[in-house]
C-alpha positions as CSV (number, residue, x, y, z in Angstrom):
1,X,32.5,38.1,36.7
2,X,35.5,36.9,35.7
3,X,36.2,36.0,32.3
4,X,37.6,32.7,33.2
5,X,34.3,32.0,35.3
6,X,32.2,32.8,32.4
7,X,34.1,30.3,30.3
8,X,33.6,27.8,32.8
9,X,29.9,28.3,33.2
10,X,29.5,28.2,29.2
11,X,31.4,25.1,29.4
12,X,29.1,23.6,31.7
13,X,26.0,24.7,30.0
14,X,27.5,23.1,26.8
15,X,28.2,20.0,28.7
16,X,24.6,19.7,29.8
17,X,23.2,20.0,26.3
18,X,25.6,17.6,25.2
19,X,24.5,15.4,28.1
20,X,21.2,15.9,26.7
21,X,21.4,15.2,23.5
22,X,23.5,11.9,24.1
23,X,20.2,10.7,26.4
24,X,18.3,11.3,23.0
25,X,17.8,7.4,21.5
26,X,16.9,7.4,17.6
27,X,15.2,4.9,16.0
28,X,15.2,4.2,12.7
29,X,11.9,3.0,10.8
30,X,12.3,1.9,7.2
31,X,10.1,2.0,4.1
32,X,11.4,0.4,0.8
33,X,8.8,1.2,-2.2
34,X,9.2,2.4,-6.2
35,X,10.6,5.9,-6.0
36,X,11.9,5.5,-9.7
37,X,10.4,3.9,-12.7
38,X,6.6,3.9,-13.9
39,X,5.2,3.2,-10.3
40,X,7.2,6.4,-8.5
41,X,3.5,8.0,-8.1
42,X,2.4,4.9,-5.5
43,X,6.2,4.4,-4.1
44,X,6.6,8.2,-3.2
45,X,3.0,8.5,-1.9
46,X,3.7,5.7,0.8
47,X,7.0,7.1,1.6
48,X,5.2,10.5,2.3
49,X,2.8,8.5,4.7
50,X,5.8,7.1,6.8
51,X,7.5,10.6,6.4
52,X,4.2,12.3,7.9
53,X,3.9,9.9,10.9
54,X,7.6,10.4,12.0
55,X,6.9,14.0,12.0
56,X,4.0,13.7,14.1
57,X,5.6,11.1,16.3
58,X,8.8,13.6,16.8
59,X,6.2,16.5,17.3
60,X,4.9,14.9,20.2
61,X,8.4,13.9,21.9
62,X,7.8,10.6,22.9
63,X,9.3,8.9,25.7
64,X,10.3,4.9,25.4
65,X,12.0,3.2,28.3
66,X,13.0,6.4,30.2
67,X,14.7,8.0,27.1
68,X,13.6,10.7,24.9
69,X,13.3,9.1,21.3
70,X,13.8,10.5,17.9
71,X,12.3,8.6,14.8
72,X,14.1,8.8,12.0
73,X,13.4,7.6,8.5
74,X,15.5,5.1,6.6
75,X,13.8,5.1,3.0
76,X,14.9,2.6,0.0
77,X,14.1,2.3,-3.7
78,X,13.3,-1.3,-4.7
79,X,12.2,0.2,-8.2
80,X,9.2,-2.6,-8.1
81,X,11.7,-5.2,-8.5
82,X,11.9,-8.2,-6.2
83,X,16.2,-8.5,-6.1
84,X,16.1,-5.1,-5.5
85,X,13.5,-5.3,-3.0
86,X,15.1,-7.9,-1.0
87,X,18.8,-6.2,-0.9
88,X,17.2,-3.2,0.3
89,X,15.6,-5.1,2.9
90,X,19.2,-6.8,3.7
91,X,20.4,-3.1,4.0
92,X,17.7,-2.3,6.2
93,X,18.6,-5.3,8.8
94,X,22.1,-4.2,8.5
95,X,21.0,-0.7,9.4
96,X,19.4,-1.9,12.7
97,X,16.0,-0.4,11.8
98,X,13.4,-1.2,14.8
99,X,10.8,-1.9,12.1
100,X,9.3,-1.3,8.6
101,X,6.5,0.1,7.0
102,X,6.9,-1.0,3.7
103,X,6.3,-2.3,-0.1
104,X,3.9,-1.4,-2.7
105,X,4.1,-4.8,-4.7
106,X,3.4,-8.4,-3.7
107,X,6.2,-9.5,-5.6
108,X,8.8,-7.5,-3.8
109,X,6.9,-8.1,-0.4
110,X,6.5,-12.0,-0.8
111,X,10.4,-12.6,-1.1
112,X,11.5,-9.8,1.4
113,X,9.3,-10.9,4.1
114,X,11.9,-14.1,4.5
115,X,14.7,-11.3,5.0
116,X,13.0,-9.2,7.8
117,X,11.6,-12.6,9.6
118,X,15.0,-13.8,9.4
119,X,16.9,-10.9,10.9
120,X,13.7,-10.6,13.4
121,X,12.4,-7.1,12.4
122,X,8.8,-6.6,11.9
123,X,7.5,-5.3,8.5
124,X,3.9,-3.9,7.8
125,X,2.6,-3.2,4.5
126,X,-0.1,-1.2,3.6
127,X,-0.5,-2.3,0.0
128,X,0.9,-5.6,-0.6
129,X,-2.2,-7.6,-1.3
130,X,-1.3,-10.9,-2.2
131,X,-2.9,-13.7,0.4
132,X,0.6,-15.8,0.2
133,X,2.1,-13.1,2.0
134,X,1.0,-14.0,5.3
135,X,1.0,-17.7,4.8
136,X,4.2,-18.6,6.5
137,X,2.2,-17.2,9.7
138,X,5.4,-15.4,10.9
139,X,5.0,-12.8,13.9
140,X,7.5,-10.1,11.4
141,X,4.8,-10.0,8.8
142,X,1.4,-7.7,8.8
143,X,-0.9,-6.2,6.0
144,X,-3.4,-2.9,7.2
145,X,-5.4,-3.4,4.5
146,X,-7.4,-5.8,2.7
147,X,-6.1,-8.9,0.5
148,X,-6.6,-9.9,-3.1
149,X,-9.4,-12.6,-1.8
150,X,-11.6,-9.7,-0.4
151,X,-11.0,-7.4,-3.9
152,X,-11.4,-10.4,-6.2
153,X,-14.6,-11.6,-4.3
154,X,-15.5,-8.3,-4.1
155,X,-15.7,-7.4,-8.1
156,X,-16.7,-10.9,-8.6
157,X,-19.6,-10.0,-6.4
158,X,-20.3,-6.6,-7.8
159,X,-20.2,-8.6,-11.8
160,X,-22.8,-11.1,-11.1
161,X,-25.0,-9.4,-8.3
162,X,-25.1,-5.9,-9.3
163,X,-23.7,-5.4,-13.1
164,X,-25.3,-9.0,-13.8
165,X,-22.9,-9.3,-16.4
166,X,-22.6,-12.7,-18.1
167,X,-19.6,-13.1,-19.4
168,X,-15.7,-11.8,-18.8
169,X,-12.5,-12.1,-20.3
170,X,-9.6,-12.2,-17.8
171,X,-6.3,-10.3,-18.5
172,X,-3.0,-10.4,-15.8
173,X,0.5,-9.1,-15.6
174,X,1.8,-12.2,-14.5
175,X,3.1,-10.4,-11.4
176,X,2.3,-12.1,-8.2
177,X,-0.2,-8.9,-7.5
178,X,-1.8,-9.4,-10.8
179,X,-2.0,-13.1,-11.7
180,X,-2.8,-13.6,-7.8
181,X,-5.7,-10.9,-8.4
182,X,-7.0,-12.2,-11.5
183,X,-7.1,-15.7,-10.3
184,X,-9.1,-15.2,-6.9
185,X,-11.7,-12.9,-9.2
186,X,-11.8,-15.8,-11.8
187,X,-12.5,-18.2,-9.3
188,X,-15.1,-16.4,-7.8
189,X,-17.1,-15.1,-10.8
190,X,-17.2,-18.6,-11.8
191,X,-18.7,-20.0,-8.7
192,X,-21.5,-17.6,-9.1
193,X,-22.4,-18.4,-13.0
194,X,-20.4,-15.9,-14.9
195,X,-18.9,-17.2,-18.0
196,X,-15.1,-16.4,-18.5
197,X,-14.8,-16.3,-22.4
198,X,-10.9,-15.4,-22.4
199,X,-7.9,-15.8,-20.3
200,X,-5.1,-14.1,-21.5
201,X,-1.8,-12.5,-20.1
202,X,1.0,-9.7,-20.5
203,X,3.6,-8.2,-18.5
204,X,4.0,-5.3,-16.3
205,X,6.3,-3.5,-18.7
206,X,3.9,-3.9,-21.6
207,X,2.0,-0.6,-23.5
208,X,0.7,-2.6,-26.8
209,X,-2.5,-4.8,-26.0
210,X,-3.8,-5.0,-29.7
211,X,-3.4,-8.3,-30.3
212,X,-4.6,-9.5,-27.0
213,X,-7.6,-7.1,-27.2
214,X,-8.9,-8.2,-30.8
215,X,-8.9,-11.8,-29.8
216,X,-11.0,-10.5,-26.9
217,X,-13.4,-8.3,-28.8
218,X,-14.0,-11.5,-31.0
219,X,-15.7,-13.3,-28.1
220,X,-18.0,-10.3,-27.0
221,X,-17.1,-10.0,-23.3
222,X,-19.6,-7.7,-21.0
223,X,-16.2,-6.9,-19.4
224,X,-12.8,-7.5,-19.3
225,X,-10.9,-7.9,-15.7
226,X,-7.3,-6.7,-15.4
227,X,-5.0,-7.9,-13.0
228,X,-2.1,-5.0,-12.9
229,X,-1.0,-1.6,-12.5
230,X,-2.4,1.7,-14.0
231,X,0.7,2.0,-16.0
232,X,-0.9,-0.7,-18.1
233,X,-4.5,-0.2,-17.6
234,X,-4.4,3.3,-19.1
235,X,-2.7,2.1,-22.7
236,X,-5.4,-0.8,-22.5
237,X,-8.3,1.9,-21.9
238,X,-6.7,3.9,-25.0
239,X,-6.4,1.1,-27.6
240,X,-10.2,-0.4,-26.3
241,X,-11.2,2.9,-28.0
242,X,-9.5,2.5,-31.0
243,X,-11.1,-1.0,-31.4
244,X,-14.7,0.4,-30.7
245,X,-14.9,-1.5,-27.6
246,X,-16.7,1.3,-25.6
247,X,-19.1,-0.3,-24.1
248,X,-16.8,-3.1,-22.3
249,X,-16.1,-2.7,-18.4
250,X,-13.1,-3.2,-17.4
251,X,-12.4,-4.3,-14.1
252,X,-9.6,-4.0,-11.9
253,X,-8.2,-4.1,-8.1
254,X,-6.4,-1.5,-6.2
255,X,-3.3,-1.2,-9.0
256,X,-5.6,0.5,-11.4
257,X,-7.7,2.2,-8.7
258,X,-5.8,5.6,-8.5
259,X,-6.6,9.1,-10.0
260,X,-3.4,8.3,-12.1
261,X,-5.3,6.1,-14.3
262,X,-7.0,9.4,-15.9
263,X,-4.5,10.9,-16.8
264,X,-2.5,7.7,-18.2
265,X,-5.8,7.0,-19.9
266,X,-5.6,10.3,-21.9
267,X,-9.5,10.9,-22.3
268,X,-10.4,7.5,-23.2
269,X,-14.6,6.8,-23.7
270,X,-13.9,3.4,-22.1
271,X,-12.8,5.0,-19.0
272,X,-16.3,5.9,-17.9
273,X,-16.8,2.0,-17.7
274,X,-14.1,1.2,-15.1
275,X,-15.1,-0.3,-11.8
276,X,-12.2,-0.7,-9.5
277,X,-11.6,-2.0,-5.8
278,X,-9.7,-0.8,-2.7
279,X,-8.7,-2.3,0.3
280,X,-10.2,0.2,3.0
281,X,-12.9,2.6,3.1
282,X,-13.0,5.5,1.3
283,X,-11.1,8.5,2.4
284,X,-14.6,10.5,3.2
285,X,-15.6,7.1,5.3
286,X,-12.2,6.6,6.7
287,X,-12.6,7.6,10.8
288,X,-9.7,10.6,10.7
289,X,-9.4,10.6,6.4
290,X,-10.6,13.6,5.7
291,X,-9.0,15.9,8.2
292,X,-5.5,13.8,7.8
293,X,-6.0,14.3,3.8
294,X,-6.0,17.9,4.2
295,X,-2.8,17.9,6.3
296,X,-1.1,15.6,3.6
297,X,-1.9,17.9,1.0
298,X,-0.4,20.8,2.8
299,X,2.6,19.0,3.2
300,X,3.0,17.3,-0.1
301,X,0.6,18.8,-2.4
302,X,-0.4,17.1,-5.5
303,X,1.3,14.0,-4.5
304,X,-1.7,11.9,-3.0
305,X,-2.3,8.6,-4.9
306,X,-4.1,5.8,-2.4
307,X,-1.9,3.8,-0.2
308,X,-0.3,6.6,2.3
309,X,-2.9,6.8,5.4
310,X,-2.3,3.2,5.3
311,X,1.4,3.7,5.8
312,X,1.0,6.5,8.1
313,X,-0.8,3.9,10.1
314,X,1.4,1.1,10.1
315,X,4.0,3.5,11.5
316,X,1.9,4.6,14.1
317,X,1.3,0.8,15.0
318,X,5.1,0.3,15.2
319,X,5.8,2.9,17.7
320,X,2.3,2.2,19.5
321,X,3.7,-1.1,19.9
322,X,7.1,0.2,21.3
323,X,5.5,2.4,23.9
324,X,3.3,-0.1,25.3
325,X,6.1,-2.5,25.5
326,X,8.3,0.3,26.7
327,X,11.0,-0.8,24.3
328,X,12.0,-0.3,20.5
329,X,13.9,-3.8,20.5
330,X,11.7,-5.9,18.1
331,X,12.2,-9.0,20.2
332,X,10.5,-7.2,23.1
333,X,7.6,-5.3,21.5
334,X,6.8,-7.6,18.7
335,X,4.1,-9.5,21.2
336,X,2.4,-6.2,21.7
337,X,2.5,-5.4,17.8
338,X,0.7,-9.1,17.5
339,X,-2.2,-8.0,20.2
340,X,-2.6,-4.2,18.5
341,X,-5.9,-2.5,19.0
342,X,-5.1,1.1,17.5
343,X,-7.8,3.5,16.6
344,X,-5.6,4.6,13.4
345,X,-6.6,7.2,10.5
346,X,-8.0,4.4,8.3
347,X,-9.7,2.0,10.9
348,X,-9.4,0.3,14.1
349,X,-6.6,-2.3,13.8
350,X,-6.4,-5.3,15.4
351,X,-4.8,-8.5,13.8
352,X,-5.5,-12.1,13.1
353,X,-2.8,-14.6,14.1
354,X,-1.0,-14.5,10.9
355,X,-0.7,-11.0,10.7
356,X,-3.6,-10.3,8.5
357,X,-6.0,-7.2,9.5
358,X,-9.4,-8.3,11.0
359,X,-12.6,-7.1,9.4
360,X,-11.1,-5.3,6.3
361,X,-13.2,-3.4,4.6
362,X,-13.1,-2.3,0.8
363,X,-14.5,0.5,-1.4
364,X,-15.3,0.0,-5.4
365,X,-15.4,3.2,-7.4
366,X,-15.4,4.6,-10.9
367,X,-14.3,7.2,-12.7
368,X,-16.7,10.1,-13.3
369,X,-15.8,13.2,-15.6
370,X,-12.3,11.6,-15.2
371,X,-12.3,12.1,-11.6
372,X,-11.9,8.5,-9.0
373,X,-15.2,8.4,-7.4
374,X,-16.8,6.1,-4.8
375,X,-19.9,3.9,-5.6
376,X,-22.6,3.6,-3.3
377,X,-23.8,0.5,-3.8
378,X,-26.0,0.3,-0.4
């Protein structure tokens, strides 16, 4: 074979390769979360869930609309700040993501949901739990975890019916998440005859709770409910110990219900009395939880917190809707997302008309020897 013929064949093969590359359609999936700052443990874990789903989707070699597709993660940091979050949301719109599995914080998710609505891109959260998020009923907003109405009511039920406590104090961090959850808990607890002896508030950057706790201690509540995150609950537990409040329970939602709480509490005795609520089943009771967790730990050793399996499912839901619609165009696949019936790692996922999950579950947990452990209350 002549050199010129060899060059010709090589050129043809290269051209075929280029044509094949040109046929591959890149579909961008967005994630926004606090990957810097005190809540970065959560944000990185959530982003890992999206990243793992995208790797699994690409390994399958999906085709949509007659084209081989490659999913690509577009990740932004919101630092748990609403302004930064809305700016990041607009950036994802400008980047023309096809959908987003996104948001840890309700205070970021609520204003950002309007940005996504206005640009017609669906967002699914696996962590933001304030019920206000879905109140507008937009077809671009979805949640794959129980909201604060379910979590607050579950904790109130525990206080009144299981622990049979008579009095509680309520503290919140004034965020959309913390204040919303505390409000639901307070309302449901009072409905069941539990007396709220104090209502206090702090902020989501605070570390000194001595004045609040001293005031609460004088009223001798059986428990303190804290609406906020583990970064504040940890110091609060240490200061409860300093004040000799070792018998009072500390109750809270998913924001404190993380393994990291034990580290931040630094061995404080009141950690033994924490009871917290997560949206969803415990990993061992999720349809695919245990096997998924093994794969996650192999990819991201020591990074698991709480929500990554929900963000994994959120990403898979977007891809599933695109596949069924045979399109990655949001206008085309959103109706298919609304009618989802997806067997996920976390649960079987279907949506109500407003984007809330049908039949969401929850788990109450405690800390035994410093390890977060699901409670069996059946």
